[in-house]
C-alpha positions as CSV (number, residue, x, y, z in Angstrom):
1,M,48.1,-91.9,80.0
2,P,49.2,-95.4,79.1
3,S,46.9,-98.2,80.0
4,Q,48.7,-99.7,82.9
5,P,47.0,-102.0,85.5
6,R,45.9,-99.8,88.4
7,E,46.8,-101.2,91.9
8,R,43.9,-102.1,94.1
9,H,43.8,-101.5,97.9
10,V,46.7,-103.7,98.8
11,A,49.3,-102.4,101.3
12,G,52.0,-104.9,100.4
13,P,55.5,-105.0,102.2
14,A,58.4,-102.9,101.1
15,A,61.3,-104.7,99.6
16,A,63.3,-104.2,102.7
17,G,60.3,-105.1,104.9
18,R,59.4,-101.5,105.6
19,R,56.2,-99.6,104.7
20,I,56.6,-96.5,102.5
21,S,54.8,-93.5,104.0
22,M,54.1,-90.1,102.3
23,A,52.8,-88.5,105.5
24,G,55.6,-86.0,105.5
25,L,54.8,-84.5,102.1
26,G,52.8,-81.3,102.4
27,L,50.8,-80.6,99.2
28,D,50.8,-76.9,98.2
29,R,47.2,-76.2,97.0
30,G,48.1,-72.6,96.1
31,S,50.9,-73.8,93.7
32,D,50.5,-73.6,89.9
33,L,51.8,-77.1,89.9
34,P,48.8,-79.7,90.0
35,L,48.6,-81.9,93.1
36,Y,49.2,-85.1,91.0
37,Q,52.5,-83.5,89.7
38,Q,53.6,-82.8,93.2
39,V,53.0,-86.3,94.3
40,A,54.8,-87.7,91.2
41,A,57.8,-85.3,91.6
42,H,58.1,-86.4,95.4
43,L,58.2,-90.0,94.4
44,R,60.4,-89.5,91.3
45,N,63.1,-87.5,93.4
46,Q,63.1,-90.3,96.0
47,I,63.7,-93.0,93.3
48,L,66.5,-90.9,91.6
49,D,68.2,-90.1,94.9
50,G,68.2,-93.9,95.8
51,R,65.9,-93.5,98.9
52,L,63.4,-95.7,97.1
53,Q,65.2,-98.7,95.7
54,A,64.1,-101.0,92.8
55,G,61.6,-103.5,94.1
56,T,60.3,-101.3,96.9
57,R,56.5,-102.0,97.2
58,L,54.4,-98.8,97.7
59,A,51.5,-98.6,100.1
60,G,48.0,-98.7,98.7
61,S,46.6,-95.6,96.9
62,R,43.8,-95.2,99.5
63,T,46.3,-95.3,102.3
64,L,48.6,-92.8,100.6
65,A,45.6,-90.5,99.8
66,E,44.7,-90.5,103.4
67,E,48.2,-89.7,104.5
68,L,48.3,-86.8,102.0
69,G,44.9,-85.6,102.5
70,C,43.9,-85.7,98.9
71,S,41.6,-87.8,96.8
72,R,42.5,-91.3,95.7
73,A,42.2,-90.1,92.0
74,I,45.2,-87.7,92.6
75,V,47.5,-90.5,93.7
76,L,46.3,-92.8,90.9
77,T,47.1,-90.0,88.3
78,A,50.5,-89.6,89.8
79,F,51.0,-93.4,89.5
80,D,50.0,-93.4,85.8
81,L,52.5,-90.5,85.2
82,L,55.3,-92.4,86.9
83,Y,54.2,-95.7,84.9
84,S,54.6,-93.8,81.6
85,E,58.1,-92.5,82.6
86,G,59.3,-95.9,83.7
87,Y,59.6,-95.2,87.4
88,L,57.0,-97.7,88.6
89,R,55.7,-101.1,87.5
90,S,52.7,-103.2,88.4
91,V,53.2,-106.5,90.2
92,P,50.9,-109.6,90.7
93,R,47.7,-109.1,92.6
94,G,47.6,-105.3,91.7
95,G,50.6,-104.1,93.7
96,V,53.0,-101.3,92.7
97,E,56.7,-101.3,93.1
98,V,59.6,-99.1,92.1
99,A,61.2,-100.1,88.8
100,A,64.9,-100.5,88.2
101,V,66.1,-97.0,87.0
102,A,69.5,-95.2,87.1
103,K,70.0,-93.2,90.1
104,S,71.3,-89.5,90.3
105,S,73.9,-90.1,93.1
106,G,76.6,-87.4,93.0
107,A,79.1,-90.0,94.1
108,A,78.2,-92.5,91.4
109,L,77.8,-90.2,88.5
110,P,80.3,-87.5,87.8
111,V,78.9,-84.0,87.3
112,A,80.2,-82.1,84.2
113,E,80.5,-78.5,85.3
114,V,80.0,-75.7,82.8
115,G,83.4,-74.8,81.4
116,A,84.6,-71.2,81.4
117,D,86.0,-71.6,77.8
118,G,82.5,-71.6,76.3
119,D,82.7,-75.0,74.6
120,W,79.1,-75.5,75.6
121,L,77.9,-72.6,73.5
122,S,76.8,-72.8,69.9
123,D,79.3,-71.8,67.3
124,V,77.3,-68.7,66.2
125,W,76.8,-67.6,69.8
126,Q,80.5,-68.1,70.5
127,A,81.3,-66.0,67.5
128,V,79.1,-63.2,68.8
129,L,80.7,-63.2,72.2
130,E,84.2,-63.2,70.6
131,T,83.6,-59.9,68.9
132,G,85.6,-57.3,70.8
133,Y,83.7,-54.3,71.9
134,E,84.6,-51.6,74.5
135,F,82.0,-49.2,75.7
136,D,80.8,-47.2,78.7
137,L,77.1,-46.1,78.8
138,G,77.9,-43.7,81.6
139,S,80.5,-41.8,79.7
140,P,79.8,-38.2,78.6
141,F,81.3,-39.3,75.2
142,S,79.1,-42.2,74.6
143,P,78.0,-42.0,71.1
144,G,74.3,-41.9,70.2
145,A,73.3,-41.2,73.8
146,P,70.7,-38.5,74.1
147,D,70.3,-35.9,76.7
148,L,67.8,-37.3,79.3
149,S,67.9,-34.1,81.4
150,T,65.7,-32.2,78.9
151,F,63.3,-34.9,78.0
152,P,59.5,-34.0,78.9
153,F,59.1,-36.7,81.5
154,E,56.0,-35.0,82.9
155,V,54.3,-35.2,79.5
156,W,55.5,-38.7,78.9
157,S,54.2,-39.9,82.4
158,R,50.8,-38.4,81.7
159,M,50.6,-40.3,78.3
160,L,51.3,-43.4,80.2
161,R,48.6,-42.7,82.8
162,Q,46.0,-41.7,80.2
163,S,46.7,-44.6,78.0
164,W,46.0,-47.1,80.8
165,A,43.4,-45.3,82.7
166,N,40.6,-46.9,80.5
167,P,42.5,-49.0,77.8
168,P,40.6,-50.6,75.0
169,P,40.0,-54.3,75.6
170,S,42.1,-55.2,72.6
171,A,45.1,-53.6,74.2
172,C,44.8,-55.8,77.3
173,I,45.6,-59.0,75.4
174,D,48.3,-59.9,73.0
175,M,48.6,-57.2,70.3
176,S,49.5,-57.8,66.6
177,P,53.1,-58.8,66.1
178,L,53.2,-55.8,63.8
179,G,52.4,-53.4,66.6
180,W,49.4,-51.4,67.9
181,T,47.6,-50.2,64.9
182,P,47.3,-46.5,65.9
183,L,50.9,-46.4,66.6
184,R,51.8,-47.8,63.2
185,E,49.6,-45.0,61.7
186,A,51.2,-42.4,64.0
187,T,54.6,-43.7,62.9
188,A,54.0,-43.4,59.3
189,E,52.8,-39.8,59.8
190,Y,56.0,-39.0,61.9
191,L,58.3,-40.4,59.2
192,G,56.6,-38.2,56.6
193,A,57.0,-35.2,58.8
194,V,60.6,-35.7,60.1
195,R,62.2,-37.7,57.3
196,G,60.1,-36.9,54.3
197,L,59.5,-40.7,54.0
198,L,56.0,-41.3,52.6
199,C,54.7,-44.7,53.6
200,Q,51.4,-46.4,54.5
201,P,50.7,-47.9,58.0
202,E,50.6,-51.4,56.3
203,E,54.3,-50.9,55.4
204,V,55.3,-50.2,59.1
205,A,56.0,-52.7,61.8
206,I,56.8,-51.6,65.4
207,T,59.8,-53.3,66.7
208,S,62.1,-53.6,69.8
209,A,64.3,-50.8,68.7
210,S,66.4,-51.0,65.5
211,S,68.6,-53.8,67.1
212,G,65.6,-56.0,67.6
213,A,64.4,-55.4,64.0
214,L,67.8,-56.3,62.7
215,N,67.9,-59.5,64.6
216,L,64.6,-60.7,63.3
217,C,65.4,-59.5,59.7
218,S,68.7,-61.4,59.8
219,R,66.9,-64.5,60.9
220,M,64.2,-64.0,58.3
221,L,66.5,-63.4,55.3
222,L,69.8,-65.3,56.0
223,N,70.8,-69.0,55.9
224,P,74.0,-70.0,57.7
225,G,76.9,-69.2,55.4
226,D,75.1,-66.4,53.4
227,E,77.4,-63.4,52.6
228,V,76.4,-60.0,53.9
229,W,78.0,-56.7,53.0
230,V,78.8,-54.6,56.1
231,E,80.4,-51.2,56.1
232,E,84.2,-51.0,56.9
233,P,84.4,-49.2,59.4
234,G,81.0,-49.9,60.5
235,F,78.4,-50.3,63.4
236,I,79.8,-53.1,65.4
237,E,76.5,-53.9,67.2
238,A,74.8,-54.7,63.9
239,R,77.4,-57.3,63.3
240,W,76.3,-59.2,66.4
241,S,72.8,-59.9,64.9
242,L,74.3,-61.0,61.5
243,K,76.8,-63.4,63.2
244,A,74.0,-64.9,65.3
245,A,72.2,-65.7,62.1
246,G,75.3,-67.5,60.9
247,A,76.1,-64.9,58.2
248,R,79.5,-64.6,56.6
249,L,80.5,-60.9,56.9
250,V,82.0,-59.2,53.9
251,P,83.7,-55.9,55.0
252,V,83.2,-53.2,52.2
253,P,85.3,-49.9,52.6
254,V,83.8,-46.6,53.1
255,D,85.2,-43.4,51.8
256,D,84.1,-39.7,51.7
257,K,81.1,-40.7,49.5
258,G,80.0,-43.6,51.7
259,L,80.0,-47.3,50.8
260,V,82.3,-48.3,47.8
261,V,79.7,-50.3,46.0
262,E,82.1,-51.4,43.2
263,E,84.3,-52.9,45.8
264,G,81.3,-54.8,47.4
265,I,80.6,-56.3,44.0
266,R,84.1,-57.3,43.5
267,R,84.4,-59.0,46.9
268,A,80.9,-60.7,47.1
269,P,78.7,-60.1,43.9
270,N,76.1,-62.7,45.2
271,A,75.8,-61.4,48.7
272,K,72.2,-61.9,50.1
273,V,72.1,-58.6,52.1
274,A,73.9,-55.3,52.5
275,V,73.5,-53.5,55.8
276,V,74.3,-49.8,55.4
277,T,73.9,-46.4,57.1
278,P,73.6,-44.2,54.1
279,S,72.2,-40.9,55.6
280,H,74.9,-40.6,58.4
281,Q,77.4,-43.4,58.2
282,F,78.5,-44.8,61.4
283,P,81.1,-44.1,62.6
284,L,82.6,-41.6,60.0
285,G,79.4,-39.7,59.6
286,V,79.5,-39.2,55.8
287,P,76.4,-39.4,53.7
288,M,76.3,-41.9,50.8
289,A,76.6,-40.0,47.5
290,L,73.5,-40.3,45.1
291,E,75.5,-42.3,42.5
292,R,76.5,-44.8,45.1
293,R,72.9,-45.1,46.2
294,Q,71.7,-45.8,42.7
295,A,74.5,-48.2,42.2
296,L,73.6,-50.1,45.3
297,L,69.9,-50.2,44.4
298,E,70.8,-51.6,40.9
299,W,72.9,-54.3,42.3
300,A,70.2,-55.4,44.8
301,N,67.6,-55.4,42.0
302,R,69.9,-57.3,39.7
303,Q,70.8,-59.9,42.2
304,G,67.6,-60.2,44.1
305,S,69.5,-59.2,47.2
306,W,68.2,-57.1,50.1
307,I,69.4,-53.8,51.5
308,I,68.8,-53.0,55.3
309,E,69.0,-49.3,55.8
310,D,69.7,-48.3,59.4
311,D,68.7,-44.6,59.6
312,Y,69.9,-43.8,63.2
313,N,70.0,-40.2,64.5
314,S,68.9,-38.6,61.2
315,E,66.2,-36.6,63.1
316,F,68.9,-34.5,64.6
317,R,69.8,-32.4,61.6
318,H,72.1,-29.4,62.6
319,R,72.1,-27.5,59.4
320,G,71.3,-28.0,55.6
321,S,68.6,-29.9,54.0
322,M,67.5,-33.4,55.1
323,T,69.3,-36.1,53.2
324,A,66.7,-38.4,51.5
325,S,66.6,-41.8,52.8
326,L,67.6,-44.8,50.5
327,K,64.1,-46.3,51.0
328,S,62.6,-43.2,49.3
329,L,64.5,-44.2,46.1
330,D,63.5,-47.8,46.2
331,R,61.0,-48.7,43.5
332,S,61.4,-52.6,43.8
333,G,60.8,-53.2,47.4
334,R,64.3,-54.4,48.0
335,V,65.1,-51.9,50.9
336,V,64.1,-52.5,54.5
337,Y,64.2,-49.3,56.5
338,L,65.0,-49.4,60.2
339,G,64.7,-46.6,62.7
340,T,64.3,-46.2,66.5
341,F,62.5,-43.9,69.0
342,S,65.1,-45.0,71.6
343,K,67.9,-42.7,70.5
344,V,65.6,-39.6,70.2
345,M,63.6,-40.2,73.4
346,L,64.8,-42.8,76.1
347,P,67.4,-45.5,75.4
348,S,65.5,-47.8,77.7
349,L,62.3,-47.5,75.8
350,R,63.6,-50.1,73.3
351,M,60.9,-49.1,70.6
352,G,61.5,-48.8,66.9
353,Y,60.1,-49.3,63.6
354,L,60.6,-51.1,60.3
355,V,59.3,-49.9,56.9
356,A,59.2,-52.3,53.9
357,S,56.9,-53.6,51.3
358,P,53.6,-54.9,52.6
359,R,54.5,-58.4,51.5
360,F,57.8,-58.3,53.5
361,V,55.9,-56.8,56.6
362,D,53.3,-59.5,56.5
363,A,55.9,-62.3,56.5
364,F,57.9,-60.4,59.2
365,G,54.8,-60.3,61.4
366,R,53.9,-64.0,60.8
367,G,57.3,-65.1,61.8
368,R,57.7,-62.6,64.8
369,A,54.5,-64.1,66.3
370,R,56.3,-67.3,66.8
371,V,59.5,-66.0,68.4
372,D,58.9,-62.5,69.8
373,V,55.3,-61.6,69.7
374,H,55.5,-57.7,70.1
375,P,56.9,-54.9,72.2
376,A,55.3,-54.0,75.6
377,G,51.7,-52.8,74.9
378,T,51.9,-50.2,77.7
379,A,54.5,-48.1,75.9
380,Q,52.9,-48.6,72.5
381,L,49.7,-46.9,73.6
382,A,51.5,-44.0,75.3
383,L,53.9,-43.5,72.2
384,A,51.0,-43.4,69.8
385,R,49.4,-40.5,71.8
386,F,52.8,-38.9,72.3
387,L,53.4,-38.8,68.5
388,R,49.8,-37.8,67.5
389,E,49.8,-34.9,69.9
390,G,53.0,-33.6,68.4
391,H,55.3,-33.9,71.5
392,L,58.0,-35.7,69.9
393,L,58.3,-33.3,67.0
394,R,58.5,-30.4,69.3
395,Y,61.1,-32.1,71.4
396,I,63.2,-32.9,68.3
397,R,63.1,-29.3,67.0
398,R,64.1,-28.0,70.4
399,M,67.1,-30.5,70.7
400,R,68.4,-29.9,67.2
401,K,69.6,-26.4,68.4
402,V,71.0,-27.8,71.6
403,Y,73.0,-30.6,69.9
404,A,74.2,-28.2,67.2
405,E,75.8,-26.1,69.9
406,R,77.3,-29.1,71.6
407,Q,78.8,-30.3,68.4
408,K,80.5,-26.9,67.8
409,A,81.8,-26.9,71.4
410,V,83.4,-30.3,70.9
411,I,85.0,-29.3,67.6
412,D,86.4,-26.0,69.1
413,A,87.8,-27.9,72.1
414,V,89.3,-30.7,70.0
415,E,91.0,-28.3,67.6
416,A,92.4,-26.3,70.5
417,L,93.6,-29.2,72.5
418,M,94.6,-31.8,69.9
419,G,94.4,-30.1,66.6
420,N,98.0,-31.1,65.8
421,K,97.3,-34.8,66.4
422,V,93.7,-35.4,65.1
423,E,91.5,-34.2,62.3
424,I,87.8,-33.6,63.1
425,A,85.1,-32.3,60.7
426,S,81.8,-30.8,61.4
427,L,78.9,-33.0,60.3
428,P,75.3,-31.9,59.4
429,A,73.6,-34.5,61.8
430,G,73.8,-37.0,64.5
431,L,75.2,-37.1,68.1
432,H,78.9,-37.9,67.6
433,L,82.1,-37.0,65.8
434,T,85.1,-38.9,64.9
435,A,88.5,-37.5,65.5
436,Q,90.9,-39.3,63.2
437,F,94.6,-39.5,63.9
438,R,96.8,-37.4,61.7
439,P,99.5,-39.3,59.7
440,G,102.3,-40.6,61.8
441,L,100.5,-40.5,65.2
442,A,99.4,-44.2,65.1
443,D,103.2,-45.1,65.0
444,R,103.5,-43.6,68.4
445,I,100.4,-44.6,70.1
446,S,97.2,-46.5,69.2
447,D,93.6,-45.5,69.6
448,T,92.9,-48.6,71.8
449,D,95.7,-47.4,74.2
450,I,94.2,-44.1,74.6
451,S,90.6,-45.5,74.9
452,R,91.8,-47.9,77.6
453,R,93.6,-45.2,79.5
454,S,90.6,-42.9,79.3
455,R,88.6,-45.2,81.6
456,G,90.9,-44.0,84.4
457,T,89.9,-40.4,83.7
458,G,86.2,-41.2,84.0
459,H,85.7,-40.0,80.5
460,F,85.8,-43.1,78.3
461,V,86.2,-42.6,74.6
462,Q,85.6,-45.4,72.1
463,P,88.4,-46.2,69.6
464,L,87.7,-46.1,65.9
465,S,89.7,-49.2,65.2
466,Q,87.3,-51.6,66.9
467,C,84.7,-50.7,64.3
468,Y,86.6,-52.8,61.7
469,V,86.1,-56.4,60.8
470,G,89.6,-56.7,59.4
471,P,92.8,-54.7,60.1
472,A,92.0,-51.0,60.6
473,D,93.4,-48.7,58.0
474,R,92.8,-45.6,60.2
475,Q,92.6,-44.8,63.8
476,G,90.9,-42.2,65.9
477,L,88.4,-41.6,68.8
478,I,84.5,-41.6,68.5
479,I,83.3,-38.7,70.5
480,G,79.6,-38.5,71.6
481,Y,78.2,-35.1,72.6
482,G,74.5,-35.9,73.2
483,R,75.0,-35.8,77.0
484,L,77.8,-33.3,77.1
485,P,76.8,-29.8,78.1
486,K,78.7,-27.3,75.7
487,E,80.3,-25.4,78.7
488,E,81.9,-28.7,80.0
489,A,83.3,-29.9,76.6
490,F,86.7,-28.2,77.0
491,G,87.3,-29.4,80.5
492,K,86.3,-33.1,79.8
493,L,88.4,-33.2,76.6
494,S,91.4,-31.9,78.3
495,A,91.6,-35.0,80.3
496,V,91.5,-37.0,77.0
497,A,94.0,-34.7,75.3
498,A,96.5,-35.3,78.1
499,L,96.6,-39.0,77.1
500,F,98.3,-38.2,73.8
501,P,102.1,-38.2,73.5
502,A,103.7,-34.8,73.6
C-alpha cells in the first residue's frame, strides 16, 4: 500500500455540513470478499455515483469502525486502498476527505451499448462467426452422431463410481496438462489394438476431444497470416479453430484419391500446416491413396511444415482391412494425430487424444498448462478403467455390425427413392454417406434449398456445398446414419426425397 498519512481520531465536518455515516452498511462475514474490500467498495460506489462529493470530510476511523462493528484496522486498510486509487486524500490535522474524481452518472456520461453488428469483436472472432454452418444435433441424419441407445451406461456409471469411491490423492488436485498417466497408457494400448498405431504413452496427450486439440495446436503452430491447407470440400468445424488462430485458409481440392497434393503445392508451397482426414475424408468419405500420403509427407519434410491428421470415426470399419493412419508412415515427427472418444462413446464426454513426437507433446503440455489445464479428472479416471477392462473394444466390435446394416439400409432407400437424382456409394467406414447430385439437378434446385426445407419435415439434412471455402463445384446431401435404425431409413428418407423436383 502507498505510504499516505493515516487519519487520526478526528470527526471533521462534511463539506456540506453533514456527518457521513456507514451504519447502514452490513458487512458480509461469510463472503469471499475481504471486509476491507467491502468497505472500500461501498465508499467507491458512493463517490462514483455522486452521493459523496469532492471535499466531503469522512468521520474518523474509530467512529466508522464502531458503526460497522469491525476493527479500526479494516477501515484504515480500506482507506489505504482508496488512497492508492485516487478516491480519497488526506487533509491538514489528519483528516480524510473525498478527492475530485469523475462520476459515473448515467445522465452526464453516455453509455455505449454493445452493437448487434459485432463491431466490438476481434477480427479473428468475427471471421469465425461469419462462417456459415447449418446443423441440427437432434436430426436422425446428423453426421458423426453415435447411437446412444446401445451404449453400456450401466458399466460406465459403475466405472465413475469405482473411480471416485477411493481416488488417489494425486487425482484430487490438478492433473498433468497431458492427462492422467494411466489414461495415456491405456490410450496408447487402445490405438495399437483398434488402429494399429504403435505409440508410447509419452507420445500421447489427453485432450478436450479432437476440436479442443485442434484449437490448441492451431495456437501453438500458427502465427496470424500463416497459410494452412484445408480440404475442399472439408470439415467446416476444423476451420473455426484455424480462423481463430488468424490463419489464412488455402482450399485444396479432393478427388477420388483424396487430397490433391500437387495442387496444394501449386497454391501455397510454403504453407505452415496441412489439416487432413486421410483415412475417411470428410465429407466425401474417400481414403487418401498411398502415393498421395507419401507426397504429402515429402512436402512437409522438405518445407518443415506440419500435418494435422484428424482420424475421426475410423474405429467403425464396416468391411475390408483397416486403412493405416498417416501417422504410422511418419518418420520425421511432422504428423500430429488427433482422435476422439466422444464420437465412439458419448458426444458430451468431450474427451480425445493427440499423438505426436515427445518433443511436440512436451511443448503442447507446457503451453496448455497456461491456457486450458486439463479435461475433467472424474472422466479421465473412469475412462482409463473403461479402456483397460476392454469395455470400449467390445462395444466398438458390436456396433460395427449395427452401423454396417444401417449404412446398407440408407443406400438401399436412397437408390429406391432418389436414385435418378443423386449418386451414393458404399464406404468402408464411418457414420455418414454423401449423396451427390447427378448432373443437371443443381440447375433446378440447390442442396441448400433442400436442406432448408428439410427442417420442416423434422429430418434436417446438411448440404454438401457448405463444406466449401470457395464456390462449390458439386452439390449433395450429407446423410448420417449413426442414430437411424435400419427399419426407419426408408420412411424418414421418403420425407427428404419428396423435397426434390419431379
